[in-house]
N, C-alpha and C positions, 0 to 999 in steps of 0.2 A: 801574421805573427812575426816576431824577430826570428830569423833563422840562425845561421852560424857560418863559419868559414866554408865557402864553396857551395852553400845551399840557401835557398829561400824556403819559407814555411807558411802554411795556413792551416786552418781547421776545417774539417768537414763535419756535418751533422747527418745522422741517419737514424732510422727507427728500427727497433726490434722488440717484440713482446710488449708493445705499447709504450716503450721507453725511448726517450730522445737521448742518443749517445753521440759521443764525439771521438774524432781521431785526428791526430797530427799528420799532415802530409809534408814531407821534406823533399824538395825538388832540386836536383843538381843544377848548378849554374851553367854547366856545359850544355851545348845544344843536344836536343833529343834525337835519337835515331829515327828513321822514317816511320817505323812501327811503334815508336814510343819507348819510354824507359822500361827496362825490366822492373818488376815490382817486388819489394821485400816488405812483408808484414812482420813487424817486430813486436812480440808479446812480452811485456814486462813482467817482473816477478812480484812477490807479495809486498804490499805496503802496509805498515802498521796503522796508518791513519788515511784510509782511502780518499776522503774528500780533499786531502792535502797532496795527493799524487800530482807530480809535475811542478810543485812549488820549490823554489830555491830556499836555502837556509835564511836568506834575508827577507823572505815573504813574497818574492816575485812569482807570479803565475807564469811559468816559462816551460811549458811542456817540451821534452819529457823530464825536466828537472836536471840538476847537475849530475846526478848519479848515472843516468842513461844518455846524457847528451853526446858522449863519444860515439854512440851507435849510429844516429843519423849522419853525423859528420863523416864517419869512416865509410859508410856504404854509399852515400851520395857521391863521395869523391871517386868511387869506383863506377859511377854511372847508374846506380840503382835509385829509383823513386821509393822512398821509405815511408811506410804508413804505420803509425803507432797508435792503436786504439787505447782509450782510457780504460775500458771495461765499465760495466754498470756500477754505479756507486762511487766511481773514482773521479776526482776533480769535479767538473760540471756535468758529468753524465748522470742521468736520472736513475733512480732505483726505488722500488717499493720498500724492500728490506735488504740491507747488505748481507750477503751470504758468506759467513765465515767458514774456514776450514775446508774439508774435502769436497762437498757438493759445489762450492763456488767455482772450481775450475771448469765444470761442465757448463754452468751458466755463462761463464766468460767465453768459453769456446763457442757457445751459441751466438754470442755477440760478434765473434770473429767470422763465423760462417755467414752471418748477415752482412757483415762488411764486405766479404768476398763477393757476395751477390750484387753489391753496388759499385764494384771497382770500375766498371765500364764508364761510369759517370765522371770519373776523375780524369782530368785533362792530361794527355800524353802518357797514359798508363798502358803498357803493353800487357794486357791481361793473359796473353798466351804464354808469358814467361813470369809466372808467379812463384815466389819462394817464401818460406816461413823461417822465422828465427824466434827462439824462445829462451828466456833465462829464468832459472829457478822455478817458481810456480808457473812461469810461461811455458815450461817443458810439457807438463801434462795438458795444459790448454792447447798447445800446438798439436800434440798427438791426437787429442780428441777432435780437433778441427779436421785433421786428415781423414778421420772416419766418415766425415760428412761432405767432403769436397774432393773430387777427383782431378781438379785443375792445378794442383800444386806440383811443381817440377822437382823440388828438392828442399830439404829441411836441415837447419842447424840448431842444436840444443846445447846451451851453455849451463853447466852446473845444475842440471835438471833436478827438480824435486822427484821423489819416488813416485812412480806411476802406480796408481791405485785402480782396482777394478770397480769404478763407480758408475759404470755405464749401464749396468743391469743386463738383462737378457734379450733386449730388443734386437730385431734383425739388423744386420749391417747394411750400409748403403749399397745399392746395386750399381757398381761402377760401370757395368757393361752397357747400360741402357740410358744413362743420363749423366750430364756433367754439371747439373744444377745443384746448388747446396741443399742439403737435407737437414733442416733444423731438428726434426724429430729424432735424428740419429744421435744427437748430442744432448737432448733435453733430459736431465736426470729426474729421478723421483726424490722428493725431499724426505729425508729420514731424520728421526730423532738422533741425538748424540749416542744413545744406547744402541740403537739399530746400526749406526755407523760402526761402533766398536765391535758389535757382534758380527757384522758382515765383512769387516776389514781387519782381521786380527794381525796381519803382518803386511809390510810394504812390498807386496809381490808385484811383478810386472803385470801390466794390463792383459787380461786373457783375450783381448780382442786385437792384439798386435798382429795377428795373422791376416787381418784385413787391410793393413797398411800397404800403400802402393808406391810411395815416394821414397827415394834413398835418403838416409840420414847420416849426418856428421855430428859426433858428440865431442864436447870439450869439458874437462873437469880437472880441477886441482886436487891432488891426492890427499891433501890435508884440510880440505874445505870443512869448516866447522858448522856452516849453516845448512848445507845439503850434503850428505855424506857421498863421498866418491863411489861407494858401493852401489848407490842408486844407478849411476851411469854404467858401472861395470856389469851389474845384473841385467840392465836393459840391453847392453851390447851382447851379453851371453844369450839372452832370449831371442834377440834378433838373429844371432848366428844360428841358433837352433831352428828357427823358422825359415832360414834361407833368405833373409831380407838384406838388401844392400845397405851397408853401414860401415862406419869406421869410428873408433874411439881414440881421441888424442888426450893423453895425460900430461899434466903440468906439475912441476914441483911447487911446493909452498902450500899456503892455506887460503888463498884469496877466493872469495865467493864470486866476485865479479872481476875477471882478469883485467889487469892494468899494465901500463908500460909496455915492455917488449913482449910480454905474453899476450896482451891484448892485440898488438900489431900482428903477431904470429897467427893468432886464432882468426882474426879478420882476413888475413891473406889466404889462409887455408879455406875459409868460407867462400871467398870470392872465386878462388880457383875451382872449388867444388861446384858452386852454382853455375859457373860458366861451362863446366863440363856437361852439365845437364840442361843447358839453355837450348831452347828451340831455335833453329836457324832463322835469320831474318827473312820475312816474307813481305810481299807488297801490302801496304796498308789496306 
């Protein structure tokens, strides 16, 4: 695929739940460290027309599209190999039925967990230094992914959507005995709309946050009209109550996806944060 300033790009295919899925891989032009590039999986937000995800306004199929193109450009410039999954039903990734609304994030998280399981097949990927980034709907997707994989070093959430308790009462992943992804840990039960309404009366923080192991960095504009700032504030409050390592950065204005100087500031904070939690280089 066409890349961008400072990076080349290609697509990878992988399977999950009998579906053929795709992910963009953006590779820095700079030489890789001996152990490979640290990996950042970037989980995109809601798209109103999933099959058109990654298309530009002029109809060009150019993942991740104009809206998210600054993400691979910024993080590859810092030396990260950036992997951006389509999610099932998006662009050319297969789906049986597109899952709208709340249950979708758990199915998308399952797709990310499956992708993590295949990262070792990506050339020059340092799977020992894996980080997650999520924007908007990508926030709940990222948090649910964390429940099923113990290999993530640190996480950044931008303008996260409210975290909902959609995971049910299944046992959490046992982090002490395995580092392999656990798909059953994120597979939800499909509910009717009425059941969803009855079981989720308010946007409360996920009651399984206690099982998170990775430190989190949160970014949110206080006037965001798409996902309320209170979602990140409530999440930070719950993480504080649970004693989880985190920090919330607030930004003036109402941008849902930070741009300009705010984008540069948030990216710089992410890179510093990730490097703080990066595992020291070891022999390949």
